[in-house]
C-alpha positions as CSV (number, residue, x, y, z in Angstrom):
1,X,-92.9,84.7,-160.0
2,X,-96.2,85.2,-158.0
3,X,-97.9,82.0,-156.7
4,X,-100.9,81.1,-158.8
5,X,-104.2,82.3,-157.3
6,X,-106.9,79.8,-156.5
7,X,-109.5,79.8,-153.8
8,X,-112.3,77.7,-152.4
9,X,-116.0,78.5,-151.9
10,X,-117.3,76.7,-148.9
11,X,-120.6,76.5,-147.2
12,X,-123.6,74.0,-146.3
13,X,-126.1,73.1,-148.7
14,X,-128.3,76.2,-149.6
15,X,-125.7,78.8,-148.8
16,X,-125.3,79.9,-152.4
17,X,-122.1,78.3,-153.5
18,X,-123.1,77.0,-157.0
19,X,-125.1,80.2,-157.8
20,X,-122.0,82.3,-157.0
21,X,-119.8,79.8,-158.8
22,X,-122.0,80.3,-162.0
23,X,-121.4,84.0,-161.8
24,X,-117.7,83.7,-161.5
25,X,-117.4,81.2,-164.4
26,X,-119.2,83.9,-166.7
27,X,-116.2,86.2,-165.5
28,X,-113.8,83.9,-166.9
29,X,-112.8,82.0,-163.7
30,X,-111.9,78.2,-164.0
31,X,-114.1,76.0,-161.9
32,X,-112.0,72.8,-161.3
33,X,-115.1,71.3,-159.6
34,X,-116.8,71.1,-162.8
35,X,-114.1,69.5,-164.9
36,X,-115.3,66.1,-166.5
37,X,-112.7,64.1,-164.3
38,X,-113.8,65.8,-161.1
39,X,-117.5,65.3,-161.9
40,X,-117.0,61.6,-162.4
41,X,-115.2,61.3,-159.1
42,X,-117.9,63.4,-157.3
43,X,-120.7,61.2,-158.7
44,X,-118.9,58.0,-157.5
45,X,-118.3,59.4,-154.0
46,X,-122.1,60.5,-153.8
47,X,-123.0,57.0,-154.2
48,X,-121.2,55.9,-151.0
49,X,-122.0,56.2,-147.3
50,X,-120.1,56.8,-144.1
51,X,-116.4,56.6,-144.0
52,X,-116.2,55.4,-147.6
53,X,-118.0,58.6,-148.6
54,X,-115.7,60.7,-146.7
55,X,-112.6,59.0,-148.1
56,X,-114.0,59.3,-151.6
57,X,-114.8,62.9,-151.2
58,X,-111.3,63.7,-149.9
59,X,-109.8,62.0,-153.0
60,X,-112.2,64.1,-155.1
61,X,-111.0,67.1,-153.2
62,X,-107.4,66.4,-154.0
63,X,-108.1,66.0,-157.6
64,X,-109.9,69.4,-157.6
65,X,-107.2,71.1,-155.9
66,X,-104.6,69.7,-158.4
67,X,-106.8,71.0,-161.3
68,X,-107.3,74.4,-159.7
69,X,-103.6,74.9,-158.6
70,X,-102.3,73.7,-161.9
71,X,-104.6,75.7,-164.0
72,X,-102.9,78.6,-166.0
73,X,-105.7,81.2,-165.2
74,X,-107.6,82.2,-162.0
75,X,-109.4,79.2,-160.7
76,X,-111.6,78.0,-157.8
77,X,-113.4,75.0,-156.2
78,X,-116.7,74.6,-154.8
79,X,-116.3,72.5,-151.6
80,X,-112.9,71.3,-150.4
81,X,-111.7,69.2,-147.5
82,X,-113.0,71.6,-144.8
83,X,-116.6,71.0,-145.7
84,X,-116.0,67.2,-146.3
85,X,-114.6,66.9,-142.8
86,X,-117.1,69.2,-141.2
87,X,-119.9,67.2,-142.8
88,X,-118.3,64.0,-141.6
89,X,-118.4,65.3,-137.9
90,X,-121.9,67.0,-138.5
91,X,-123.4,63.6,-139.9
92,X,-121.8,61.7,-136.9
93,X,-119.7,59.6,-139.1
94,X,-116.7,60.2,-136.8
95,X,-116.3,62.1,-133.4
96,X,-114.5,65.3,-132.6
97,X,-111.1,63.8,-131.9
98,X,-111.3,62.0,-135.3
99,X,-112.2,65.3,-137.0
100,X,-109.2,67.1,-135.5
101,X,-106.8,64.3,-136.6
102,X,-108.2,64.4,-140.1
103,X,-108.0,68.3,-140.4
104,X,-104.3,67.9,-139.3
105,X,-103.7,65.3,-142.0
106,X,-105.5,67.4,-144.7
107,X,-103.5,70.5,-143.7
108,X,-100.3,68.5,-144.2
109,X,-101.3,66.5,-147.3
110,X,-103.5,68.7,-149.5
111,X,-102.7,71.8,-151.7
112,X,-103.4,75.0,-149.9
113,X,-105.6,77.6,-151.6
114,X,-104.9,81.4,-151.0
115,X,-108.3,81.9,-149.7
116,X,-111.2,80.0,-148.3
117,X,-114.5,81.9,-148.6
118,X,-117.2,80.5,-146.3
119,X,-120.7,81.5,-147.4
120,X,-122.7,81.3,-144.0
121,X,-126.5,81.2,-144.2
122,X,-128.9,80.8,-141.3
123,X,-130.8,77.6,-141.0
124,X,-134.3,78.8,-142.0
125,X,-133.0,80.6,-145.0
126,X,-131.1,77.5,-146.1
127,X,-134.1,75.3,-145.4
128,X,-136.1,77.5,-147.9
129,X,-133.4,77.5,-150.5
130,X,-133.0,73.8,-150.4
131,X,-136.8,73.4,-150.7
132,X,-137.0,75.8,-153.6
133,X,-134.0,74.3,-155.3
134,X,-135.3,70.7,-155.1
135,X,-133.3,67.5,-154.8
136,X,-129.7,67.4,-156.2
137,X,-128.6,63.9,-157.0
138,X,-126.1,62.5,-154.5
139,X,-126.7,65.4,-152.2
140,X,-127.6,64.8,-148.5
141,X,-129.8,67.6,-147.6
142,X,-130.1,67.2,-143.8
143,X,-131.3,70.5,-142.7
144,X,-132.0,69.6,-139.0
145,X,-131.0,71.8,-136.3
146,X,-128.8,69.3,-134.7
147,X,-126.8,68.8,-137.8
148,X,-126.6,72.5,-138.4
149,X,-125.1,73.1,-134.9
150,X,-122.6,70.3,-135.4
151,X,-121.6,71.5,-138.8
152,X,-121.1,75.3,-137.4
153,X,-119.1,73.9,-134.4
154,X,-116.6,72.3,-136.9
155,X,-116.6,75.4,-139.1
156,X,-116.1,77.7,-136.3
157,X,-113.2,75.7,-135.0
158,X,-111.6,75.5,-138.5
159,X,-112.0,79.3,-138.9
160,X,-110.0,79.8,-135.8
161,X,-107.6,77.0,-136.5
162,X,-106.6,78.1,-140.0
163,X,-106.6,82.0,-139.2
164,X,-108.7,84.8,-140.4
165,X,-106.3,86.1,-143.0
166,X,-106.8,82.8,-144.9
167,X,-110.5,82.2,-144.1
168,X,-113.3,84.8,-144.8
169,X,-116.8,84.3,-143.8
170,X,-119.7,86.0,-145.7
171,X,-123.2,85.9,-144.2
172,X,-125.6,85.3,-147.1
173,X,-128.9,84.8,-145.2
174,X,-130.4,88.1,-146.2
175,X,-128.4,88.7,-149.4
176,X,-129.5,88.2,-153.0
177,X,-127.1,86.8,-155.5
178,X,-126.0,90.1,-156.9
179,X,-125.3,91.3,-153.3
180,X,-123.3,88.2,-152.5
181,X,-121.4,88.5,-155.9
182,X,-120.5,92.2,-155.3
183,X,-119.3,91.3,-151.7
184,X,-117.1,88.5,-153.2
185,X,-115.7,90.9,-155.8
186,X,-114.7,93.2,-153.0
187,X,-113.0,90.2,-151.1
188,X,-111.1,89.2,-154.1
189,X,-109.9,92.7,-154.8
190,X,-108.6,92.9,-151.2
191,X,-106.5,89.8,-151.9
192,X,-105.3,91.2,-155.3
193,X,-107.8,89.2,-157.5
194,X,-110.8,90.6,-159.3
195,X,-112.7,90.4,-162.6
């Protein structure tokens, strides 16, 4: 019996994750990140700071992964442990050595999706999108250059560490939602899943 397909959409704030997720939900995909239990855990984690916030988001990530991997139909998450740990490093909650240790732990302890799709968006485009979108409750919209550099360092390392067959990056800076959606449909078709 083939393994249940589920995947993850990653990306920093303003990269287009939620807009893409809305389109996939319309297509019949199950978004585990928006289940009532997951939302409650996310809201609780959003109230915390520092290591407590990271730990709470890792617990939230685990709940979402269980929901996605156990769901009978095609499913996905918006954000998983890679972005939680990249943000922990980018926000200077822990140093590089701790980042690597936590990645190793997460790789061993948390369910593995078939695909991680990273939406990469240039800092200027992200700043504009965050400004247009407005404040999202519980979100930390640090769009400074220093944080962007640190976040991309962590993500680039993760891309290489996890392997290109498992991790796909899509540059979204100059794409509208329809173009992003079409590109993602092509990527999903490549791995045998499409609408």
